[in-house]
Each structure stands twice: as C-alpha cells, then as structure tokens.
N, C-alpha and C positions, 0 to 999 in steps of 0.2 A: 304508496306502493312503489311508484316510479322513483321517488327520491331514494328509497331504501335500495332499489336495484342499482341506481347510479352510484350511491355511496359504496356498495359492495364491489361494483365493477371498477371504480376508481381506486379503491384500496387494493384490489387484486392487481391492477395495472402498476400501482406504485410498488407493491411487493415484488412483482416480476422485474421491474426496473432495478430495484435494489439487489435482487438476486443476480441479475445480469452484470451489474457493476462489481459485485462481490466475486463472481466467477472470473471476470476479466482481471481484476486486481490480484487474485490469489492463484490463478491457474499458471502453470509453467508457460513461458513464452513459446510460441510456435513460430514456424518459419515465416508466417505472414506478418508478424509484429516487426515493425521497422523503426530504426532510429532515423533521425533526420538525414537528408541526402548525404552529408559528409560523414555519416556513421559516428557522430560525435556525442558521447553521453553528456558532455557539458552543455551542448545545445539543447538536448532533451530536458536537462535540469532547468535551464533558463526558460524554456517554454512552460515547464511546470510552475516556476515562480511567477511568470506572467499571468497564467490562468488563476493562480492562487490570489494574486493581487486583484484580479478582476472578479474574484469570488465565484469563478466557474470551477467549483470543486471537483466534479467528475473528470473534467479535462485535466485539471492539475494532477489528480491521482493517476490518470493514464500516463502523462509525461514523466511524473516522478517515478512511476513503476518501471518504465523503460530505462530511465537513467539508473534507478536502483539495481535493476537486474544486470546492469553493466558495471556494477561495483561502486557507484557514486554514493559515498556514505552520507552526504548531505541530503540526497534524494531519499535514501532509506530513512533518515531521521524525519523528514517532512511527511513521508508516506505513513510512518508510524503515528505522527501527530494527527493526520487526517483520520486514521482509524480510531484513535483515542477520542477525538471530538465528534466523530460521525459526520464528517464533512466530505461529501462526494462519494463516500463509501458507507456501508452500514457501520454503526458504532460497534467496535469490537476491541475491548481491552486486551484480549488474547492476541489478535493480529498486531495491535499497536505494540505490545510487549515484544513480539517476535521481530518486527522491523526495527524497533529501537535497540534491541539487543544486538542485532546485526550491525547497526550503525556504530554502536558502542564498541563492538569487537574490532571495528576497523578504524578506531581512533576518534570517533565523534564524541567528545567529552560532554557536550550539551545533553546527550541522551541520558547521562547518569541521573540527573535530577528527575526527569520524567519517569524513568524506570522505578525510582524510589517512590514516586507518587502513585504509580500504578499497582505496586505490590499489594497494598491493602485490599484492592479490588479483585484480586485473583487468589485462588487457593494455591498452596505449594505445588500440588500436582499440575495445575494449569500453567504455573510459571515454568516448571520443568518441561512441560509439553511445548510451551512457546520457545524455550531454548532449543529443544530438538527441532522444531520447525525452522528456527533461525539457522541451525546447522545445515538443514536440508536446502534452504535458500542459498546459503553460502556455497554449498557444493554445486547447485545449479548455476550460480553466477560464474564460478570458476570453470565449469564445463563449457558454458557459453563463451567465456572469454578465451578459452583455449581453442575452441572451434573457430572463432572469428579471427584469431591470430594467424 
C-alpha cells in the first residue's frame, strides 16, 4: 500500500515538474525574465550550449528560450530540438515544429531537415497550427525587441 502511494505521489510530482517546465518554456516572457547582465542574447545562447553539453536539459531550455525570444535563430533551433527529443521539456512534436519553423524563417537552414522529419508525426492541421504559433512567437519577439530598443 505504501509503495503504491509513493509511486502515485512521485509520478504526480514528476507530472507537476513537467507542467512547470512546459509553462515556463511556452509562456510569454514577463518582466521578471532577464537576459544576462549585459542584456546579450548571445551570452544567453552560450549558457544554453553550456548546459546542453552538461546534459542539464531544463537549464539549457531556459537559456535557449531567453535567447530565442530575443531573436536568436540558433537558440530557436536548439529549443525546437529539445521539444522534439523531450529533453528538459515535455516531448512535443507540435512545439518542436513551431520553434524549428521560426528558426527556418529567420535563415537557419539546418531546421529544414528536422521539419521534414517531423511532418509525418503531425497532421496537416497540427502543422498549420504550429506555423500559426510560430507566427505568434515571431510577433512577440519583435514586440519585445522593439520595447527593449
């Protein structure tokens, strides 16, 4: 009986942690989200790469998202890959497609191959929805960039 309760509580804890990470990564940035001291998206991207190399995927996702929301197409690409693989964030071909589409639209050619590999895993409607979500992200990025300028 105790083991069953433990398994239920630990799976609920894990589920809540995954929801928290998903909410962080997909929610619009708020005023409390900060880039590194020098306000440099490239520094945030480098922190993401560091945590990716260390296999600290949730931290990599956090820093990639900050850089991605500042318009860094490489960070958008890596964030898309994290969603595709389910590393540090819940596995979501939909969110992966959205971030990869955004990276592709901003000149990241490496995203093309991943997008083609994802297409069979999503319905045509979900692909269109991901493109709409990518457009929304694009607008948010450019609003943030305009406000920060």
